[in-house]
C-alpha positions in Angstrom: -29.0 85.8 -93.2 -32.1 85.3 -95.4 -32.5 82.5 -98.0 -32.4 82.9 -101.7 -36.2 83.2 -102.0 -36.6 86.0 -99.5 -39.4 88.3 -100.6 -41.3 85.6 -102.4 -44.7 84.8 -100.9 -46.3 81.4 -101.6 -50.0 80.6 -100.9 -50.0 76.9 -100.1 -53.4 75.2 -100.5 -51.9 71.7 -100.4 -52.3 68.8 -98.0 -51.0 65.3 -97.3 -47.4 64.8 -98.6 -46.8 66.0 -102.2 -47.7 69.6 -101.8 -46.5 70.2 -98.3 -43.1 68.6 -99.1 -42.7 70.9 -102.1 -43.8 74.1 -100.2 -41.6 73.2 -97.3 -38.6 73.2 -99.6 -39.6 76.7 -100.8 -39.9 77.8 -97.2 -36.5 76.3 -96.4 -35.1 78.5 -99.2 -36.5 81.6 -97.6 -40.0 82.0 -99.1 -42.8 83.3 -96.9 -45.2 80.2 -97.2 -48.7 80.8 -96.0 -50.4 77.5 -95.5 -54.1 77.9 -96.1 -56.0 75.2 -94.1 -59.7 74.3 -94.0 -61.4 74.6 -90.5 -60.5 70.9 -89.8 -56.9 71.4 -90.8 -54.5 69.4 -93.0 -55.4 65.7 -92.7 -51.8 64.8 -91.8 -52.2 66.7 -88.5 -53.8 63.7 -87.0 -51.8 61.0 -88.8 -49.4 59.2 -86.5 -47.7 59.8 -83.2 -48.5 63.2 -81.5 -48.0 64.8 -78.1 -50.9 67.2 -78.7 -53.9 67.0 -80.9 -53.4 68.0 -84.5 -49.6 68.1 -84.3 -48.5 64.7 -85.5 -44.9 63.8 -86.3 -45.7 63.5 -90.0 -47.2 67.0 -90.1 -44.3 68.5 -88.1 -41.8 67.1 -90.6 -43.6 68.5 -93.7 -44.6 71.9 -92.6 -41.8 73.9 -91.0 -41.1 77.4 -92.3 -44.8 78.1 -92.9 -47.5 80.2 -91.3 -50.9 78.7 -90.9 -54.1 80.5 -91.9 -57.5 78.7 -91.4 -60.2 79.8 -93.8 -63.5 78.2 -94.8 -63.2 78.7 -98.6 -66.8 77.5 -99.1 -68.0 80.6 -97.3 -68.1 84.1 -98.9 -66.0 85.6 -96.1 -63.3 82.9 -96.4 -63.1 83.3 -100.1 -62.9 87.1 -99.8 -60.0 86.8 -97.4 -58.2 84.5 -99.7 -58.6 86.9 -102.6 -57.1 89.6 -100.5 -54.1 87.3 -99.9 -53.8 86.4 -103.5 -53.1 90.0 -104.6 -49.9 90.0 -102.7 -48.7 86.5 -103.5 -46.1 85.4 -106.0 -46.9 81.7 -106.2 -50.2 79.8 -105.6 -50.0 76.0 -105.2 -52.8 73.5 -104.8 -53.2 69.8 -105.1 -57.0 69.6 -105.3 -58.7 67.9 -108.3 -59.5 70.4 -111.1 -63.3 70.0 -110.6 -63.1 70.9 -106.9 -60.9 74.0 -107.7 -63.4 75.2 -110.3 -66.3 74.8 -107.8 -64.4 77.1 -105.4 -63.8 79.6 -108.2 -60.0 79.1 -107.7 -59.2 77.9 -111.2 -56.2 79.5 -112.9 -58.2 81.8 -115.1 -60.2 83.3 -112.2 -57.3 83.6 -109.8 -54.8 85.1 -112.3 -57.4 87.8 -113.2 -56.8 89.1 -109.6 -53.1 88.8 -110.0 -51.7 88.5 -113.5 -48.1 88.2 -112.2 -49.0 85.1 -110.2 -47.3 81.7 -110.8 -50.3 79.3 -110.5 -49.4 75.6 -109.9 -51.8 72.7 -110.0 -50.5 69.3 -108.8 -52.9 66.3 -109.1 -53.0 62.8 -110.2 -53.5 63.0 -114.0 -53.2 65.6 -116.7 -56.5 67.3 -117.6 -55.7 66.6 -121.2 -56.2 62.8 -121.0 -58.9 60.3 -120.2 -57.7 59.8 -116.6 -58.4 63.5 -115.8 -60.2 64.1 -112.6 -59.6 60.6 -111.1 -58.5 60.5 -107.4 -54.9 59.6 -106.9 -52.5 59.0 -104.0 -48.9 57.7 -104.0 -50.0 54.0 -104.2 -52.2 54.7 -107.3 -49.3 56.4 -109.1 -46.7 53.8 -108.1 -49.0 51.2 -109.7 -50.0 53.0 -112.9 -46.5 54.4 -113.7 -44.9 50.9 -113.7 -42.9 51.4 -110.5 -44.8 48.8 -108.5 -44.2 46.2 -111.3 -40.5 46.9 -111.2 -40.3 45.7 -107.6 -41.7 42.3 -108.6 -38.6 40.4 -109.9 -40.1 37.2 -108.5 -43.7 37.4 -107.3 -46.4 40.0 -107.4 -46.0 43.8 -107.8 -45.0 45.6 -104.7 -45.0 49.2 -103.6 -41.7 50.9 -102.5 -41.9 51.5 -98.8 -41.8 55.2 -99.1 -44.2 57.8 -100.7 -41.8 58.1 -103.6 -44.4 59.4 -106.1 -45.5 62.2 -103.7 -41.9 63.3 -103.0 -40.6 63.0 -106.6 -43.5 65.0 -108.0 -43.0 67.5 -105.2 -39.5 68.0 -106.6 -40.9 68.5 -110.1 -43.3 71.0 -108.6 -40.5 73.0 -107.0 -38.5 73.1 -110.1 -41.4 74.2 -112.3 -42.4 77.0 -109.8 -38.8 78.3 -109.7 -38.5 78.2 -113.5 -41.7 80.2 -113.8 -40.4 82.8 -111.3 -37.2 83.2 -113.3 -39.2 83.7 -116.5 -41.4 86.3 -114.7 -38.3 88.1 -113.7 -37.5 88.5 -117.4 -40.9 89.2 -118.8 -43.1 90.4 -115.9 -45.7 87.8 -116.7 -47.0 85.1 -114.5 -47.6 81.5 -115.5 -50.1 78.6 -115.2 -48.4 75.2 -114.5 -49.8 71.7 -114.4 -47.8 69.1 -112.5 -49.6 65.7 -112.9 -48.3 62.8 -110.9 -48.8 60.1 -113.5 -46.8 61.9 -116.2 -44.1 63.0 -113.8 -43.5 59.5 -112.5 -43.7 57.9 -115.9 -40.9 60.2 -117.0 -39.0 59.4 -113.8 -39.3 55.6 -114.1 -38.6 55.5 -117.8 -35.4 57.7 -117.6 -33.3 54.5 -117.4 -36.0 51.8 -118.0 -37.1 52.8 -121.5 -33.9 51.2 -122.9 -34.7 49.0 -125.9 -38.2 50.5 -126.2 -36.4 53.9 -126.9 -36.2 52.6 -130.5 -39.2 52.4 -132.8 -40.0 49.6 -133.4 -38.6 48.4 -130.0 -35.4 46.4 -130.0 -36.7 44.5 -127.0 -38.8 44.9 -123.9 -38.5 48.0 -121.8 -36.5 47.7 -118.6 -32.9 48.1 -117.5 -31.9 44.6 -116.3 -28.7 45.8 -114.6 -30.8 48.0 -112.3 -33.4 45.4 -111.7 -30.8 42.8 -110.7 -29.0 44.8 -108.1 -29.3 44.1 -104.4 -27.3 44.3 -101.2 -25.0 41.4 -100.5 -24.7 39.3 -97.4 -21.4 39.6 -95.5 -20.2 37.4 -92.7 -22.1 39.6 -90.2 -24.6 41.7 -92.0 -25.2 43.3 -95.4 -23.3 45.7 -97.7 -24.0 47.4 -101.0 -21.2 47.3 -103.7 -21.8 48.5 -107.2 -18.8 48.8 -109.5 -20.1 50.5 -112.6 -17.5 51.0 -115.3 -15.0 48.5 -116.6 -12.1 49.7 -114.6 -14.1 49.4 -111.4 -15.2 45.9 -112.2 -11.6 44.9 -112.9 -10.5 46.3 -109.5 -13.4 44.4 -107.9 -12.4 41.1 -109.5 -8.9 41.5 -108.1 -10.3 42.4 -104.6 -12.4 39.3 -104.4 -9.6 37.0 -105.8 -11.3 36.5 -109.1 -8.6 38.2 -111.3 -9.2 35.6 -114.0 -12.5 37.2 -114.8 -10.7 40.2 -116.2 -10.1 38.2 -119.4 -13.4 36.3 -119.3 -15.3 37.2 -122.6 -18.5 37.5 -120.6 -17.1 40.5 -118.8 -14.5 42.0 -121.2 -16.6 45.2 -122.0 -19.2 47.3 -120.2 -21.8 46.0 -122.7 -20.9 42.4 -121.8 -21.1 43.2 -118.1 -24.6 44.6 -118.5 -25.7 41.6 -120.5 -24.3 39.2 -117.9 -25.0 41.1 -114.8 -27.1 38.3 -113.2 -24.0 36.0 -113.3 -21.9 38.7 -111.6 -24.5 38.9 -108.9 -24.0 35.2 -108.1 -20.2 35.6 -108.0 -20.4 38.5 -105.6 -23.0 36.6 -103.4 -20.3 34.0 -102.8 -17.3 36.4 -102.6 -18.8 39.0 -100.2 -19.8 36.4 -97.6 -16.2 35.7 -96.5 -15.5 39.0 -94.8 -17.4 41.2 -92.3 -19.2 44.4 -93.3 -16.5 46.6 -91.6 -13.7 44.7 -93.4 -15.4 45.2 -96.8 -16.1 48.9 -96.0 -12.3 49.5 -95.4 -11.3 47.6 -98.6 -13.8 49.3 -100.8 -12.7 52.7 -99.6 -9.0 51.9 -100.1 -9.8 50.8 -103.7 -12.1 53.8 -104.4 -15.0 51.4 -105.2 -18.6 52.5 -104.7 -20.1 50.6 -101.7 -21.3 51.1 -98.1 -23.1 49.4 -95.2 -26.9 49.1 -95.2 -28.5 51.3 -92.6 -31.8 50.7 -90.9 -34.0 53.8 -90.4 -32.9 54.0 -86.8 -29.2 53.7 -87.8 -29.7 56.6 -90.3 -30.7 58.8 -87.4 -27.3 58.0 -85.7 -25.1 57.9 -88.9 -21.7 59.5 -88.1 -21.6 61.4 -91.4 -24.9 63.2 -90.7 -23.8 63.8 -87.1 -20.6 65.5 -88.3 -22.3 67.9 -90.7 -25.1 68.7 -88.2 -27.8 67.5 -90.5 -30.3 67.1 -87.6 -31.1 69.9 -85.2 -33.0 69.5 -81.9 -35.1 72.7 -81.4 -37.7 73.2 -78.7 -41.1 73.7 -80.5 -43.3 76.3 -78.7 -46.0 73.7 -78.0 -44.6 70.3 -78.9 -41.3 70.3 -76.9 -38.0 69.1 -78.2 -38.0 67.7 -81.8 -35.5 66.2 -84.2 -35.6 68.3 -87.4 -33.8 67.3 -90.6 -31.9 70.1 -92.2 -32.2 71.3 -95.8 -29.9 69.0 -97.8 -29.1 71.8 -100.2 -26.6 74.5 -99.1 -26.2 78.0 -100.4 -23.0 79.8 -99.5 -24.3 83.4 -99.6 -28.1 82.9 -98.9 -28.4 79.8 -96.7 -31.5 77.7 -96.5 -32.5 76.7 -93.0 -35.1 76.1 -90.3 -36.5 79.5 -89.5 -40.0 78.7 -88.2 -41.4 75.6 -86.5 -44.4 73.8 -88.0 -47.4 75.9 -87.1 -50.4 75.1 -84.9 -53.7 75.1 -86.8 -54.7 78.7 -87.6 -51.8 80.1 -85.6 -51.2 83.0 -87.9 -54.6 83.8 -89.3 -55.0 87.2 -87.7 -51.4 88.2 -88.3 -51.4 87.3 -92.0 -54.9 88.9 -92.7 -53.7 92.1 -91.1 -50.6 92.1 -93.4 -53.1 91.8 -96.3 -54.7 95.0 -95.3 -57.8 93.7 -93.6 -59.2 95.8 -90.7 -59.5 94.4 -87.3 -63.3 94.6 -87.4 -63.4 92.7 -90.7 -61.2 90.0 -89.3 -63.2 89.8 -86.1 -66.4 89.3 -88.2 -64.8 86.4 -90.1 -63.7 84.7 -86.9 -67.1 85.0 -85.3 -68.8 83.7 -88.5 -66.5 80.7 -88.6 -65.2 81.7 -92.0 -61.7 82.0 -90.4 -60.1 80.5 -87.3 -57.1 81.6 -85.2 -56.3 79.5 -82.2 -55.2 82.7 -80.2 -58.4 84.6 -80.8 -60.4 84.8 -77.5 -62.6 87.9 -77.7 -63.3 91.0 -79.7 -61.3 93.3 -77.3 -58.1 91.5 -77.9 -58.0 91.3 -81.7 -56.4 94.7 -82.2 -53.3 93.5 -80.3 -53.0 90.1 -81.8 
């Protein structure tokens, strides 16, 4: 059964994490994602463990459900081939800086002349409307400038979160924007030009809860949600656990559970506003109380009392988590060239048009001939591109075989 985006073709000119993560989600939902790579391939192909050259674990986990086409877009032949593909595309996504896109002649105005119905998406560091426009940006840069790194520094220097959160969050913004534009096109028949800048997206993301007192003008106090910044896992007698009562009723249940029922009438904790104001004191109380029982004992008690809390998994423990095992979150397919893999499933489920793992991550240029043929290019024309180096297909050996490839 096909996914909900069956029939939608995405031209993916992205690399690293942000763009590939977004386009993989579109592919999981059934879109035909054509990954356009330069002759050297996506930089993440060689980043990290790999059984074979250019097929790293990072690349494999960000590029399933895509077909790879290798084109040299600096050559006339490669550019011509891309324009052929654009005419049949629904969505065009890139994460190059605006100046580089203009040099290639792939800016929104030029590309949408060839296909007015196209949804054109640009994802880069900073909006073109501000003074930071055109500056290079990766996840670390955006974590820093958006305030996220500072939030990790309760005591000490700013720190990065140990995940490429900016890349992945902005990837989610990108997916949502592209889908919204496709819905609008379905009503109006018109395409769209979309800018998805990392700085602005992550500022919106961080300030959703941390604007707080600065939401008022003039500010009623400094920005920041103290309750969030003060939370942490608690030590048990044999490990760590997270527990986070949120509303007043949950805190009153927790007070009883840790034999601190007297706190229910304590004026410091009599309302949810009081609890937020005195959250640091509550942290100290829980530090002491949680240490008297084991993680498994607390897990049972929290579940019995319907309180939010759970054990702390390491990354390796996540891979073996019984909940994920029960729902079949990971599959273990045999990749045509890379052997058996562990592949995370799509976290979103559709009852009538399920998302899923249809295609393994492609080898570099694996589908160049196939996709260019679908665009209407003749075998002789494709052969010329391959011989010129304007295109690359790993399966191409000689001129006699191209017609059958």
